[in-house]
N, C-alpha and C positions, 0 to 999 in steps of 0.2 A: 396649812399655816400661809398666810400672806408674807410676800416679801418686801422688805424695805430697801428703799434705794441708798446708795451711798456714793459720796463724791469725795476726791482726793482734797484734802486740804493743803498738808506739807510734809516736807521731809525734814528733819533736823538731826544733827549728829549727837549721839550720847555721851555726855561728859561723864558717866559713870562706868561706861562698858567700852574698852577701847575695841574699834571698828565695827560698832553697832551703830544704827539708826532707828529712829523712831518714826514712823509713817502714820498720819494722823487721817482718818477718814471721817465725815460729816454726815450725819442722817439728815437727807433731804427733807426738808420741811419740817425739821425737829431740832432738838437741841443739843442731842446727844452726839459725842464723839467717840471713836473707837480707835483707841492707841495700838498698833502693831510694831513689835519689834523686829528689824529685819537686818539682815547683814549689809555690808559694804557694796559688793558686787550688784545685789537685786537693788539696793539705793541709788547706785550710779546707773542703772540700767531705765527704772523709772523716772529718774530725773532726766535723761539723755530724752526718753520719749516725750516726756512733759513740755521740754523746750523743742519746740518745732523746727528751730532755726539749726539745731546742732545735728550733724550728720556725721558719724563715725567714718573713717575712710573704709573699713571693712564692717561687715555687720556683726552686731553683739548677737549673742546667743537667743535672745527673745526677737531679734531683727530677723534671723536665719529660721526660725520656727513661721514668724508671719510670711517669709517669703514662699518656703515650703508648703505653707496652708494656702497662699494665693495659688500656687502652681496648681494643686490638686482641687481648688474650689472648694475648700473647707473654710467655713465661717464660724467665728467664735459669737455666739448669739448671746451670751452673759456668763459673768463669773457668779458664783454663789459661796459666799462664807458661811457653810453650814453648821459649824460647831467649834467649840473651844474645850480643851482638854488639858488641864495641868498649864495654862497660859499659851498653850501652842492651839493655832487657829488653824482649821481645816476648810479648805476650798474644793469646789468642783468647776471646771470647764465645761460649758453646755454648747458642743460643736454641732453644726448642722452642715452635710452635704447630700445633696440630691434629695431633700426633703427629710432625710433620714437624721434623726437626733441621738448624739451619743453623749455620755457624761464621761469626763476623764477626771481623775484624782490629781489634786496641783498642791503645791505649797501656795500659801497666800501670797507670797511676796511675787512669786513666778507668775500667778494668775494675774495679778494686778498689774504687771509689767505688759502682759500679753493684753489685758483688757484695753489698755491706752493705746496699744499699737492697732488694734481691731477697731477700735472707737466702741467700744462694746460696754454696756451699763454693769456696775457692780452691784450686787445685792447682799443682804444678809436676812436673818430671821430675828423676831422678837427677842426669842431666847437668849440669843448670841449678843444683842444690844443689852439685854437686861444683866445679863452675867459681865459682859465686859466693857460695856459703854461707861461713859463718864459724863458729866455736865458741868461745865464752867460757869461758876456765879460771879458775879462780877463784883461782890463786895467782900472777897477774902482777904485775908490779912496775912501779909508775908511774915509776920513775927510767930505763927503758931506753929511753924515745922522749923526743927532744926537744919542745919544746912544738910542737903540730901547725898552730900560728899562724904560726911563723918564716916566712919568705918563702926563706930559703936553706936550707929543709929539702928533701934531695935522695932522693927514694926510689930510684931508679936506681942508686944506689951501694951499696945494703943487699943483703944476701944473702936468699935464700929463706926461711932460718929467722928471719933479725932481722925479716923483711916478715911473717910469719907471727906472732912475739910482739907487733908491733908493732900487728896487727890485733886481738890479744887485748886489748890495752891499750886501744885507740880504742874497742871496744865495751864494755869495763868503765867506761869514762868517758862513754860515751853519745854520742861523737863518730862516729856512723854515717857520716856524708859521708867523713871522713878514712879509716873502715875501707873503704868503698867505692873511694876511689882506692887505697888500698895493695891491695884483692883484683884490681884492676884491673893494679897494677903487677906482681904477681905472676903474673897470667895472661899480662903480656907477655914475662916471664923463662921461662915455659913453652912458648912458641911456638917 
């Protein structure tokens, strides 16, 4: 299977889940986006790494890992988001030392925080993008979807096409957590 390169688009705060953030990754050279819900600590660590001018007074956990790796000449060659199960992404760190490659299991948010620090590429497989990727179309209408903050909003009563349109609208409105929930709902319907 060939790898598809991803780039980091942005991180946004979740208005639906307290303390959660949505990390949006772009398919390089393509239209698909991969929304991943992450915790507050991981969002902070990724944001700090993206902002090169911000230097915390003491190393964050991911900075410590980078410093440790540098001391022992371990390089992070790449990160691969290799599967999604029940809305949870699984990733691997491909590390190299003395020309010996090791694969280490990692949470996706941690893998991305490290990839930024090592200046390493992030990849995924077509199967992951097919399952969890979304495409934003510019001609969506906001009126299609009820407020995503409504407690009575029932995704399971929507058709697949309605869910696809709702995903487009959620992404356009930068509500990536809602887009991820809708994506998971459409995956349930495909089972």
